[in-house]
N, C-alpha and C positions, 0 to 999 in steps of 0.2 A: 534604527533596528529594521532588519529585513523580516519578511514574513513568508512562511511556507505553509501550504496545505498538502497533506500526504494521505495516502490510502484512498485513491480516487479510481473509480471504475468507469469504463466507457463501453461502447457497443462492441468492442472486441471481446468482451466477456459478457457480464450480465448487467452492465450499466445501461441507463436509458439514453444519455446524450452521446453524441460522437465526440471524438477528441477535439475537432475544430470548434464544436459548440462549447465545450468546456473552456478552451483557451480563449475564445472570443468573450465569454462571460467574465473570465478573470481579468482580461485586458481592459474591458470597457467598464466594469462595475465594481472594481476592488483595487486595493493597493498591494495585492499579493505578488511576490517576486518569484517563488518557486512552486511548481506543481509536480507532485510525485504521482505518476500514473502507476497503478498496481492492479492490472487486470488479472483475473483468475487464470493461472496456468497459460498465459499468453503474453508475448513480448511485442506484439505488433504496434501497440499504441505509441511506443517511443519513436518509431520511424515516422508515424503519422504526425506526432508532435514536432519532430524536426522539420517535416515538410511545412507545417504551419509556421514554424519559426522562420524558415527561409522566405516565406511570403510576407512576413511581418518583421523585417530586419531591425526596425527601430523599437520593437516592443521590449519592455522591461521583463516580461514573463519568460522564465526559463524552465524547460521541462527537465525532470529528473527521471532517469531510468528506474523502473521498478516492476516487480511482479509479486502477486500473492500466490504462493505455491502451496498446493494441497499435498500434504504428506500422509503417511499411513494413519489410518483411523480418522481421516478427514480433519486432522489438525492442520492449521495454517501457519505459515511463516511469511514475512515480508522480506524481500531482498531488494536493497537499493544499491545501485552502482554509479559512482561518480566519475570514474575514469575509464576511457576506452582501453581495450576493445569491449563493445557492448554485445551481448548475445543476440543473435538473430533468430535463434530457435529456442523454444521453451525448454525448461528443465524437465526432467522425467517426473511424472506425477506418481504419487503414492509411494515414494521412497520412505524408508524408516526415517524418523525425525533426525537422527544423528547424521545419516548420509545426506539428507537434504540440506542440512546446515553446512556440511562439508562442501557440497557442490556449490552452494551460494558463495561461500568464502573463497573457494578455488577460483571463482569467476571475478574475484575482487570485490565482492558484495559486503554490505553491512546488513547483518541478519537481525531483524526485529521480530519479537513475538507480539502479534496483534491481539486485541480483545482477549486478554489473558483469561478472564473469568467468564467469557461467553460460554453458554451451553453448547455442547457438541463440538464446535470448531475451535474452542479455546484450549490452550495447554493446561490451564489451571495453575494458580499461584503456588499451591503446595507442591505440585510436581516440579514446577519451575525452580522453586527454591532448592529442592533436593538435587536437581539434575542439571542446572544451568551450566555448571563448569564442565560436566561430562559432554554436553551437547555443543558447547562453545558459542552460544548465542551472544550477540553484542548488546541488545537492549530490548526494551518493552514499549508498548503503547501504554503510557500511564493514563491518558485520557482518551476515551473512545465512547461514542454515543450509543453503542450497541446495548440492548436491554440486558440487565443483570450485571454486565461489566461496568456500566456507568455508576451503579450504586456501590461498587466495591473499590473505589479509588483510594480511600483512606487506608484500607487494609493492604492494597497493593503497594502503596507508598511505604507503609511500615515494613512490608517484606523487602522492598528494594533498598531500604535503609541498611539492610544486612547484606544484600547481594551486590549493590552498587553497579547495576547495569545502566546503560544509557537510557534516559527517559525522553521519549518522543510522544507523539499523539497522532491520531488519524481520524478523519471524518467518516471513513468507510462510506464514502458518498457513491450512491447509485443514481442520483438525480441532481440536476443543477441546483435545486433548492437546498441540497445537503452539503454543498461544497465547503462552507465556512463554519461548520459546527465545531471544529477544533483548529486552533492556530498555533504553529510553532514559530517562535521569534528567535532571532539570532543577530549578532553584530555584523553589519555589512549588508550586501544585497545580492551577491553573486553565488553561483553554485560552489565556487572555491571557498567563499566566505562561510557558506553553510557547512561544508565538509570540515573546515577548520574549527568551526564552533562546536560541531558534534565531537570532534576529537579532543577538544580542550574543555568540554563540559560547560560551555557558555550558552547553550540553547535554553529556552524556557518554553513551557507549553501552557496554554490557557484555553478555556472554553470560548468559542466564538458565538455565532448567532445561528439559530434555526430559521430556515426560510419558510415561505408560505406552505400551508398544508398541501400535500400532494393528493390529487384526485384519486379515488379508489380505482378507476379504470387503468390509470398509469401504474399504480402499485401492483395490480393484478398482472399487467403485462410484464412488468419487471420480474416479478416472482416466477411467472411462467418461463421466462427466458432463463432465469437462474436455475430452475429445477428441471427443465425439460429441454429447451432449445439449445443452450450452450453445451450441456453434456453431450447431446446428440451431435452437435458440430464437432466437438473434440473427438468423439468416437469415429466420425467420418474421416477426419484428418489423420487419426492414428491408423485407420485401415488403409488409407492411401499411402502413408509412409511405409507401412509393412509391405504393401504390394510393390512399391518402387524399389525396395531393397532385395526383392526376390528375383 
């Protein structure tokens, strides 16, 4: 069985480690095959992962293109893309949920609703059950270590017994210590095997392991980046793009 870790954040958004640090850790200290980078509203981590892969041609570790896109009202969706062409520019931020899902699927993406029952950024299982067909999402994170969402797994599974969406999971990792909190297993080892397993419903998701406790200083630094630094960087990039088009 192959193993994947999904919903991973790097320094390209509000994560603490660089892409290289993440992939070095996975290569040296785990048996993980697939790493799904999903930086907030940013696609640069995939190019960095391909650069790492080019310098480690014998590594079993394979990067998967992903992004965690912020939609209207700060609800998040994950978009994973298995086949080229891969976007080199991020998707528009704060689109209505339906339009954001359409944009992801138009790019060939698999659209997953993360941390469904998380406060503020989660879609909520009741809304999801009412509207999943309308929006056209493909799947959910059944397992996620996010507070409140972690305790709602049984109710989410019950709901999905009626909806029958793809069930994946994600560590929502912002630190190296968090990488292995949720593991997705699948027959095979390659990205093609993983895509086939998702399409055939032969993936399984389980809880992994929590790493050592993260020092408060690093937690504060990460939260500051998430709430202040990264939004400011995005605003600067947006302003530069607007100027370049005028």
